[in-house]
C-alpha positions in Angstrom: 215.0 1.9 87.6 215.9 5.5 86.6 212.7 6.7 88.6 214.0 4.4 91.6 217.3 6.2 91.3 215.7 9.7 91.1 213.4 8.7 94.4 216.2 8.0 96.2 217.8 11.2 95.5 215.1 12.9 96.5 214.5 11.2 99.4 218.3 11.9 100.2 218.2 15.4 100.0 214.9 15.9 101.5 216.3 13.9 104.6 219.4 16.0 105.0 217.4 19.5 105.0 215.4 18.0 108.0 218.7 16.9 109.4 220.9 20.1 108.8 221.1 22.0 111.9 220.6 26.2 111.9 223.0 28.9 111.9 223.7 32.5 113.9 224.3 35.0 112.2 224.7 38.7 113.5 226.7 41.6 113.9 229.2 43.3 116.5 228.8 46.5 117.7 230.3 48.5 120.5 228.3 51.2 122.6 228.7 53.8 120.0 227.1 51.1 117.0 230.8 51.2 115.5 231.7 47.4 114.0 233.7 45.2 116.5 236.2 43.7 113.6 238.0 40.9 113.8 236.9 39.6 117.0 236.6 35.7 117.8 232.7 34.2 118.3 232.6 30.6 120.2 230.1 28.5 120.0 229.9 25.6 122.4 227.6 22.7 123.5 228.8 19.5 125.0 231.3 18.0 122.4 230.5 20.8 119.5 233.2 23.7 119.6 233.1 26.1 116.4 235.1 29.5 116.1 234.7 32.1 113.7 236.4 35.6 113.5 233.7 38.3 112.5 234.7 40.5 109.2 235.7 44.1 108.7 232.2 45.0 109.4 231.7 42.9 112.6 229.8 40.4 110.8 229.8 36.9 111.9 227.9 33.3 111.0 228.1 30.0 112.5 226.3 27.1 110.6 225.6 24.8 113.6 225.1 20.8 113.4 221.9 20.4 115.6 219.2 22.5 116.9 219.7 23.1 120.8 220.7 25.5 123.6 224.7 26.6 122.9 226.9 28.9 124.7 227.8 31.7 122.4 231.3 33.6 123.4 232.8 36.4 121.8 237.0 37.2 122.9 238.7 40.5 121.5 242.5 40.3 121.7 242.2 37.3 123.7 239.6 39.0 126.2 236.2 37.7 127.0 234.1 40.6 126.3 230.7 38.4 126.1 229.1 35.5 126.9 225.5 34.4 126.7 223.5 31.2 126.4 221.1 31.2 123.0 218.4 28.5 122.4 218.3 27.2 118.8 215.7 25.9 116.7 215.9 28.1 113.6 218.3 30.5 112.1 218.5 33.4 114.2 220.1 36.6 113.6 221.9 37.7 116.9 222.9 41.0 116.7 224.9 42.3 119.5 226.0 45.2 121.3 229.4 45.4 123.5 230.0 47.9 125.7 233.8 48.0 125.3 236.2 49.5 128.0 238.6 51.3 126.0 242.2 52.1 128.1 244.2 54.8 127.2 247.8 54.9 127.3 248.9 57.7 129.4 252.5 58.4 127.7 255.5 56.4 126.6 259.2 56.7 127.1 261.5 55.5 125.4 264.8 55.7 125.9 268.2 54.6 124.0 
């Protein structure tokens, strides 16, 4: 009976490894090779909609429930700055370089 229990557990673990989806990891960088930190990375497909936030170094990782084509989008300060369809069949590293338009404030007047 103990052997059957061990065999059952091995089968369950092996099946879980086969059914498990893949992951997308990467790093967000601007055109000057500086990290884009705290950006919102969303991966979507059908009813799947997963979002993570890049860390201070611009790194991110998203575990996906299954393989397939996903739309990967990046928002910074609520503005869409990148969008691409990625085909996922294995764990992939998707380092992304984004040319972000910087806006400078010309002047501020404070009256009181």
